[in-house]
C-alpha positions as CSV (number, residue, x, y, z in Angstrom):
1,X,6.7,-4.0,15.8
2,X,5.5,-7.1,14.0
3,X,5.7,-10.4,15.8
4,X,4.7,-14.0,15.5
5,X,4.9,-17.1,17.7
6,X,3.6,-20.6,17.1
7,X,4.0,-24.1,18.6
8,X,5.0,-27.0,16.3
9,X,7.1,-30.0,15.9
10,X,10.2,-29.0,13.9
11,X,13.0,-30.7,12.0
12,X,16.7,-29.6,11.6
13,X,15.5,-27.5,8.6
14,X,14.0,-24.9,10.9
15,X,17.4,-24.5,12.6
16,X,19.2,-24.4,9.3
17,X,16.9,-21.6,8.1
18,X,17.3,-19.6,11.3
19,X,21.1,-19.9,11.0
20,X,21.4,-19.0,7.3
21,X,19.2,-16.3,6.0
22,X,21.0,-16.0,2.6
23,X,24.3,-16.0,4.5
24,X,23.5,-12.9,6.6
25,X,22.1,-14.6,9.8
26,X,24.0,-14.0,13.0
27,X,23.4,-16.1,16.1
28,X,23.2,-13.7,19.0
29,X,22.1,-16.0,21.9
30,X,21.7,-19.6,22.8
31,X,21.0,-21.7,25.9
32,X,21.9,-25.3,26.8
33,X,23.1,-26.0,23.3
34,X,26.6,-27.4,22.8
35,X,26.8,-28.1,19.1
36,X,27.7,-25.4,16.6
37,X,25.7,-27.1,13.7
38,X,22.0,-27.0,13.0
39,X,21.8,-30.8,12.9
40,X,23.7,-31.2,16.2
41,X,21.5,-28.6,17.9
42,X,18.3,-30.3,16.6
43,X,19.4,-33.6,18.0
44,X,20.1,-32.0,21.4
45,X,16.7,-30.3,21.5
46,X,14.9,-33.5,20.3
47,X,16.6,-35.5,23.0
48,X,15.3,-33.2,25.7
49,X,11.8,-32.9,24.1
50,X,11.5,-36.7,24.2
51,X,11.6,-36.5,28.0
52,X,7.9,-35.4,27.8
53,X,5.9,-37.7,25.6
54,X,2.7,-35.8,26.2
55,X,3.8,-32.8,24.1
56,X,3.8,-33.4,20.3
57,X,4.4,-29.8,19.3
58,X,7.5,-29.3,21.4
59,X,9.0,-26.3,19.7
60,X,8.1,-22.6,19.9
61,X,9.1,-20.6,16.8
62,X,8.6,-17.1,15.8
63,X,10.1,-13.7,15.1
64,X,10.1,-10.0,16.2
65,X,10.5,-7.3,13.6
66,X,10.7,-3.5,14.2
67,X,9.9,-0.9,11.5
68,X,13.0,0.0,9.6
69,X,13.3,3.5,11.2
70,X,13.3,1.9,14.7
71,X,15.1,-1.4,13.9
72,X,18.2,0.3,12.5
73,X,18.7,2.0,15.8
74,X,18.5,-1.2,17.9
75,X,21.7,-3.2,18.5
76,X,21.7,-7.0,18.2
77,X,22.0,-7.1,22.0
78,X,18.9,-4.9,22.4
79,X,16.9,-7.1,20.0
80,X,18.0,-10.2,22.0
81,X,17.0,-8.6,25.3
82,X,13.5,-7.8,23.9
83,X,13.1,-11.4,22.7
84,X,14.4,-12.8,26.0
85,X,12.1,-10.7,28.2
86,X,9.0,-11.3,26.0
87,X,9.6,-15.1,26.0
88,X,10.0,-15.0,29.8
89,X,6.6,-13.5,30.1
90,X,5.0,-16.5,28.4
91,X,6.9,-19.2,30.4
92,X,10.4,-19.6,29.0
93,X,13.0,-20.1,31.7
94,X,16.7,-20.3,32.0
95,X,16.3,-24.1,31.8
96,X,14.8,-24.1,28.3
97,X,16.9,-24.6,25.2
98,X,16.7,-21.8,22.7
99,X,18.5,-20.1,19.8
100,X,18.2,-16.5,18.6
101,X,19.3,-15.3,15.2
102,X,19.3,-11.8,13.7
103,X,18.3,-11.7,10.1
104,X,19.5,-8.9,7.8
105,X,18.7,-10.0,4.3
106,X,15.4,-8.0,4.2
107,X,15.0,-4.2,4.6
108,X,13.5,-4.8,8.1
109,X,16.0,-6.1,10.6
110,X,14.4,-8.9,12.7
111,X,15.1,-11.6,15.2
112,X,14.0,-15.3,14.8
113,X,13.9,-17.7,17.7
114,X,13.5,-21.4,18.3
115,X,12.7,-22.5,21.8
116,X,12.2,-25.9,23.3
117,X,9.0,-25.8,25.3
118,X,10.3,-28.8,27.3
119,X,12.9,-27.7,29.8
120,X,15.9,-29.9,30.7
121,X,14.0,-31.5,33.6
122,X,11.2,-32.7,31.1
123,X,8.6,-30.0,32.1
124,X,6.6,-28.1,29.5
125,X,6.9,-24.5,30.6
126,X,5.2,-22.8,27.7
127,X,1.4,-23.3,27.2
128,X,0.3,-23.5,23.6
129,X,-3.2,-22.0,24.2
130,X,-3.6,-18.6,22.4
131,X,0.2,-18.4,22.1
132,X,0.2,-15.8,19.3
133,X,-1.9,-13.3,21.2
134,X,-0.1,-13.9,24.5
135,X,3.3,-13.4,22.9
136,X,2.2,-10.3,21.1
137,X,1.0,-8.8,24.4
138,X,4.3,-9.7,26.0
139,X,6.3,-8.0,23.2
140,X,4.2,-4.8,23.6
141,X,4.8,-4.8,27.4
142,X,8.5,-5.0,26.8
143,X,8.5,-2.3,24.2
144,X,6.6,0.0,26.6
145,X,9.1,-0.7,29.3
146,X,11.9,0.2,26.9
147,X,10.1,3.3,25.6
148,X,9.7,1.9,22.1
149,X,6.5,2.2,20.0
150,X,4.4,-1.0,20.0
151,X,2.9,-2.6,16.9
152,X,-0.5,-1.3,18.0
153,X,0.7,2.3,18.3
154,X,2.6,2.1,15.0
155,X,-0.6,0.6,13.4
156,X,-2.7,3.5,14.6
157,X,-0.2,6.0,12.9
158,X,-0.1,4.0,9.7
159,X,-3.9,3.7,9.5
160,X,-4.3,7.4,10.0
161,X,-1.8,8.1,7.2
162,X,-3.6,5.6,4.9
163,X,-7.0,7.1,5.5
164,X,-5.7,10.7,4.9
165,X,-4.2,9.7,1.5
166,X,-7.2,7.7,0.5
167,X,-9.5,10.6,1.2
168,X,-7.3,13.0,-0.8
169,X,-7.1,10.6,-3.7
170,X,-10.9,10.1,-3.7
171,X,-11.4,13.8,-4.5
172,X,-10.2,13.2,-8.0
173,X,-10.1,9.5,-8.9
174,X,-12.9,8.5,-11.3
175,X,-12.5,4.7,-11.2
176,X,-10.6,1.9,-9.3
177,X,-7.8,1.8,-11.8
178,X,-7.1,5.5,-11.4
179,X,-7.4,5.1,-7.6
180,X,-4.8,2.4,-7.6
181,X,-2.4,4.5,-9.7
182,X,-2.8,7.6,-7.7
183,X,-2.3,5.8,-4.4
184,X,0.8,4.0,-5.8
185,X,2.3,7.4,-6.6
186,X,1.8,8.3,-2.9
187,X,3.6,5.1,-1.7
188,X,0.6,2.8,-1.1
189,X,-0.5,-0.4,-2.8
190,X,-4.3,-1.0,-3.2
191,X,-5.3,-4.7,-3.2
192,X,-8.8,-5.3,-4.3
193,X,-10.9,-8.4,-3.7
194,X,-13.8,-9.2,-6.0
195,X,-16.8,-11.5,-6.3
196,X,-19.3,-12.3,-9.1
197,X,-22.2,-10.6,-7.4
198,X,-20.7,-7.2,-6.3
199,X,-17.6,-6.9,-8.4
200,X,-15.1,-5.1,-6.1
201,X,-16.1,-6.3,-2.7
202,X,-13.1,-5.4,-0.5
203,X,-9.9,-3.4,-0.2
204,X,-6.6,-3.7,1.5
205,X,-4.0,-0.9,1.7
206,X,-0.3,-1.6,2.1
207,X,2.5,0.8,2.5
208,X,5.1,0.0,-0.1
209,X,7.9,0.3,2.4
210,X,6.3,-2.4,4.6
211,X,6.1,-5.1,1.9
212,X,8.3,-8.0,2.9
213,X,8.1,-11.1,0.7
214,X,10.1,-13.1,3.2
215,X,7.4,-12.9,5.9
216,X,4.2,-12.4,4.0
217,X,3.1,-16.0,4.7
218,X,3.3,-15.4,8.4
219,X,2.4,-11.7,8.5
220,X,0.3,-10.1,5.9
221,X,1.3,-6.4,5.5
222,X,-1.2,-3.6,5.5
223,X,-4.8,-3.3,6.7
224,X,-8.3,-4.0,5.4
225,X,-10.5,-1.0,4.7
226,X,-12.7,-2.0,7.7
227,X,-9.6,-2.0,9.9
228,X,-8.7,1.5,8.8
229,X,-12.1,3.1,9.2
230,X,-15.7,2.2,10.0
231,X,-17.0,5.4,8.3
232,X,-16.0,4.5,4.7
233,X,-17.1,1.3,3.0
234,X,-16.5,-0.1,-0.5
235,X,-20.1,0.9,-1.4
236,X,-19.3,4.5,-0.4
237,X,-16.1,4.5,-2.5
238,X,-18.0,3.2,-5.5
239,X,-20.5,6.0,-5.2
240,X,-17.7,8.6,-4.9
241,X,-15.8,7.3,-7.9
242,X,-19.1,7.2,-9.9
243,X,-19.9,10.8,-8.9
244,X,-16.4,12.0,-9.9
245,X,-16.8,10.3,-13.3
246,X,-20.3,11.8,-13.9
247,X,-18.9,15.2,-13.0
248,X,-16.1,14.8,-15.4
249,X,-18.5,13.9,-18.2
250,X,-20.7,16.8,-17.3
251,X,-17.7,19.2,-17.4
252,X,-16.7,17.8,-20.8
253,X,-20.3,18.3,-22.1
254,X,-20.4,21.9,-20.8
255,X,-17.0,22.6,-22.3
256,X,-18.1,21.1,-25.6
257,X,-21.3,23.3,-25.7
258,X,-19.4,26.4,-24.8
259,X,-16.9,25.5,-27.5
260,X,-19.7,25.1,-30.1
261,X,-21.3,28.4,-29.1
262,X,-18.0,30.1,-29.4
263,X,-17.4,28.5,-32.8
264,X,-20.9,29.4,-34.0
265,X,-20.3,33.0,-32.8
266,X,-17.1,33.1,-34.7
267,X,-18.8,31.7,-37.8
268,X,-21.5,34.3,-37.6
269,X,-18.9,37.1,-37.3
270,X,-17.1,35.6,-40.2
271,X,-20.2,35.4,-42.3
272,X,-21.0,39.1,-41.4
273,X,-17.5,40.2,-42.4
274,X,-17.7,38.3,-45.7
275,X,-21.1,39.8,-46.4
276,X,-20.0,43.3,-45.7
277,X,-16.8,42.8,-47.7
278,X,-19.0,41.5,-50.7
279,X,-21.1,44.6,-50.5
280,X,-18.0,46.8,-50.6
281,X,-16.7,45.1,-53.7
282,X,-20.0,45.4,-55.4
283,X,-20.1,49.1,-54.7
284,X,-16.5,49.5,-55.8
285,X,-17.2,47.8,-59.2
286,X,-20.2,49.9,-59.9
287,X,-19.6,52.6,-62.7
288,X,-18.9,56.0,-61.5
289,X,-20.4,57.7,-64.6
290,X,-24.1,57.6,-65.4
291,X,-25.6,58.8,-68.8
292,X,-28.2,61.6,-68.8
293,X,-30.9,62.8,-71.4
294,X,-28.7,65.7,-72.5
295,X,-26.0,63.3,-73.5
296,X,-28.4,61.4,-75.7
297,X,-29.4,64.7,-77.6
298,X,-25.8,65.5,-78.2
299,X,-25.2,62.1,-79.8
300,X,-28.2,62.6,-82.2
301,X,-26.9,66.0,-83.4
302,X,-23.6,64.5,-84.2
303,X,-25.2,61.7,-86.3
304,X,-27.2,64.3,-88.3
305,X,-24.3,66.4,-89.1
306,X,-22.5,63.4,-90.7
């Protein structure tokens, strides 16, 4: 389960985005909000936030997203309950204004929330310190309580699958281009980082099914190679690719030599056959009758008698 939470000062645009999502958004919960429009709800929230002039970033915004295979099984009410319980763990009370919207325009169903950190009495109930980490921990606690896989558990499974496929691909890939193509065929995107000194200096692996252009600014899909394993580094991968390439060249050389030997052998056999055939022709063309001394005497007698 991916999640994000941040404190900031918002405008009505944030509420408009939450309530639209390409026309697919559905508001599933709200608290202490009377207006039905984004502009009206913003004015209500801002009015309450102004009761505490010490807090500039008065809004808490974020989202919770389950993997597609899990998210499809959750009802809108279950998503709303997860968000409500997680927010309660970081200080949101029944006196804080909030709005929850389910977004369905992407392949991963997710819930967005906007919460007023200032409750209706003017008290800031949600501390901003380390809010992203604290909210993530709260979401994981709720998932465990509900028997759902957490983002950490899902991450462990994905990293293991990535490493397994990477190792298999490295058995045959001879360069980074080939590695990228072979991994893409397996459903993974390889993102390489480079610098002038080392060339390829880093790698990130992303599952194609996890790519989400709508949340990539907030949450970057995939994992760095160092997050997947500590036993395989870019330098190791370069060595493996180079060894595979050298082996290929050696195999080609051996094949070429064997091919030449075979061709030479065939040529030798051919020359032998031609030689033998030539000898046979010569023998065939030789005269079958050879003159003798008796024949010469007979010829002389015939000449005298004439």
